[in-house]
N, C-alpha and C positions, 0 to 999 in steps of 0.2 A: 656401942661404938661411938667414939668422939666425932664431932663435926669435921675435924681436920682429917682424920683417917677416911671418913666417908667421902669427903671431897677428893682426896688423893686417889682413892680407889676408882671413883667415878671418872676422874681425869685419865687414869691409866686405861680404863676400859675404852674410853673414847679415842685414845691413841691408836686403837686398832681399826678405826673407821676406814681410813684410806686403804689399809691392807686388805680388808674384806672386799672393798669395791674392786680393787685390782685383781684379786684372786677370783672374783666372780666372772670376769671377762664379759660382763654385761655392757650394753651400750650406755651412754651417758644418761639418757632419759629413763631407760629401764631400771638402772640402779637407783635412781631417785624415786621412781614409782614404787618399787617393791620395798625400799627402805621405809617409806611413809605408809604404804598400805598395810604391810605386816605389823608395823608399830601401832597403827590405828586400831587394829583388832584387839590390842591389849589396852591402849590408852583410853579409848572411848568408854568401855565398860568401867574403868577406874574413875574416869571423870563423872560418869553417871552416879556411881556410888558416892563420890565426893559431894556432888550436888544434893543427893538425898540427905547427907549429913549436915551440910552447911546452908542449903537453900540455893535457889537459882541465882546466877550472876546476871547483872544488868546487860541489856542488849548492846549497849555501847562497848562494854568490855569484850563481849563475844564477837562483835563486828571487827574490833581491832585484831583479835586473834585470828579470825578467818582471813582478814586482809594480809596479815603477816605471812600467811601461807603462800601468797603469790610471790613475795620476795624470797621466801625460803626455798621454794621450788626452783626459781631462777638461780639462786645461790648454789643449790645442790647440782644442777645440771652443769653449770660452769665449772664448779669444783671437780666434778667427776671427769670432765674433759681435761682439766689441768693435770689431774693424776696421770692420765695417759701421756700428756705432752712433756711433763717435767718430772714425773715420779711422785710416789705417794708421800714421801717425807717432805720434799720441797713444796709441793702443792699445799700441804697443810700449814707449813710455816708461812707461806705467802698469804694464805687466807686470814692469818692472824693480824693483818694490817687493820682489820675492823676495829681492833681495840683503840687504835689511834683515830680512825675515821668516825666512830660514834660521837665523841665530843665535838668534832669539827662539823658534822652534819647537824647536830643539835644546836650548834652555834649559828649556823646558817638559817635553819628553819624555826628553831625555838628561842633564839637569842639568848642561849645559855653560854656565856663566855667560857672557853676552855682554859685550863690552868697553864701556867708558863711551862710546866714540864711537857705537856702535850705539844705545844708549839716548838719547843726545843728539840723534841724527838722526831719532828717531821723530816729534817735533813737526813739523819742516819737511816730512817725507814726507807726513804726514797732511794738512797744509795744502795741499801741492802737489796731492794727489789731489782734495781738495775744490775747488780752483780749476779743475782740468782738468774736473771733472764739471759745472761751471756752477752749482753750488748757491749759491755766494756772490754771483754776479753774473749779469746777463742777457746774452744774445747769444753764448753759447758755441757753438763750432763742433761740428757733428755732428747726425745725425738724432735721436739719443737720447743726449746726452752723459752724463746721470746713469746710465743703464743701462750705457753703454759703460765708464764709470769703475768701476762695481761689478763688471762682468764682467772688466775688465782686472786689477783687484786680485784677483779670485777666481782668475783664471788664474795669477797670480803665486803665490798660496797653494797651488794644486794642483801647481805646478812645484816648490815646496818639498818636497812629499811625494815627488815623483820623485827629487829630489836626495838627500834623506836616506836613502831606500831604497837607492839605488845606493851611497852612502857606506857604509851599514851592511853591504852585501855585500862591501866591501873589495876592489874591483877593483884589479888590478895595473897600475901605470903602464906596464909593458912591453907590456901588451895592451889598448890603448885601443878596439879595434873591437868586441870581444865584448859588453861591457856596453851599448854604444850599439845594437848589432844586436838584442840581446835586448829592450831597452826599445822599440825601434822596431817590431819584429815583434809584440810584445804589444799595443802601442798600436794597431796596425792592426785587430786583432780587437776590441778594446774600443771604438774609434771606430765600427766598423761596428755594434756592438750599440747604442751611443748613437744612431747615425743611424736605426736601425730603430725605436727607442722614440720618437724625436722625429718620425719620418716624413719626414726630409729627406735621407736617404742615397740616392745615385745610384751604382750599381755599374758602369755602362757608361760608358766615357770619352766625353765630348762635346768635339769640337774647335771652337775653338782653346783652350778652357779647360783641357783635359787637358794641352796642351803647357806652359802656365804652371805647372801643378801638377808636371809632370815636372821643369821647371827648379827649382822649389822643392825637390823631393826630392833631386835630384842636387847642386844648388848649396848649399843651406842644410843639409839633414839629413846629407849625406854629406861633401862637400868642406869646407864651412864648419866643421862640428862637428869633423871629424877634424883639420883644421888647428889648431883651438883646443885640442883635448884633447892634442895632441902637443907644443904649444909653451908654453902658459901655465904649466904646472907648472915650467918651467925658467927662468922670469923672476922678477925681484924683485917683491915685493908692491906697491911703489909703481907700477911699470910696469903691473902687472896692473890696478890700480884705474883708471888712465887709459885703458887699452885697453877697459875695460868700457864707456866712453862712446862709442866709435866706432859701435857698433851702434844704440842708440836715437837718437843725434843724426843718424846717417846715415839712419835710417828717417824721421825728421821732415823732413829736407831733401829726401829723395827723394819723400815724399808731397806736398810743396809743388811740386817741380819737375815731377814726372811725372803727378800726379793732381790738381793744382790745389787741394790742401787748404790752408786758411787759418785756423789757430787764432786765437782772439781774444787780445788783449793779456794778459788775466788768465790764460788757459790757458798762454800762453808763460811767464808768471811762475811758474805752477805747475810747468811743466817745469823751469825753472831751479832752483826750490827742491828738487824731487825729485831731480834729477840731482846737484845740489850736495851734498845730504845723502848720497847714495850714495857719491860720491867721498870725502867726509869720513869716512864710516863704514868704508870699505874701505882707506883709506891707513893705513900703519903709524904708530903713535904716536911712534916714535923711529927711530934708525938701524937698518937692516935688513941683515943679512948673509946670504949664500946666496940661495936662491930663496924665493919667497913661497909661500903656501898653494896647493895644487893646485886650480885652479878648475874642473876638468872634473867632470861627474857621476861620483861613485863612485870618484874617484881616491884611492888610499891606497897609497903605495909602501912601501918597506922602512922600518923604524922610524927610521932616520937621516934619511929623506927627509921625515918628517912633523913639522910644528910641533906644539907642545903644544896650541895652540888655533887653529882655522882661522877667520880673520876675512874672508878674501877672498870676493868674490862670483863669480858665473858670468856669462858672456856669454849674453845671451838669444837663444833661437831658433837 
């Protein structure tokens, strides 16, 4: 199967993430805990086999992966709550602000100047978030659209921390499983601690909700992420930016079809502005030769595989 089809299938699988969370009726922390725990049961043995084949990774890289799990757990808990407040589709769209935030945070912390397209996309992104939140108009969809918008954007910011930590660890493209396994295992522990503090953690599986969370873990966290991490680094940047849209648009459509979610006209306008700005910011400014920036968390191949400045985004969830 071609890298393009593999990435598209992975993105389509991940589009179901918010749907599975909502169908599980689990608390915010519980959904995060079981998503990561169930996935770790598969990813950790795969990472062990990967290590036996390629040798151990340096502690610096492993430390970055484990630290990324702290931000990833916070991201998941906030995102799960946003799903309750503003719906599965809109919460997923909102969380994709991380595509714009990654280069901005890298600018602030790593002094990597963002491109002009990223800066130009900031205005439409902020306007899109405001429209989705319902601040500018009445009749927005969701039980608490303003809180959901804030949590969705906060989840995107936490996700930026996870991405930058994994990137700082310098994970090898030939070993995509280990960084994901380390982040997922670490996030399991942190999500459990967050759940204990918030008082909403449930550590005993309750059916049928546990089955939906198992599907979330196996489908999104394992199959979807691995399909994406293995394929997108081998695709042109223009193709990458378009594939980014499969997951949020898919979640929006699935929310409408399966959950009966009906965002207002102004919220849909906000979705169009936000996603349009993401496409604009992540598309290359001119002709692109070779492959685009590695979109997976922490990917950093050999020097000849890395562009001077990575402007591509990451598929969400």
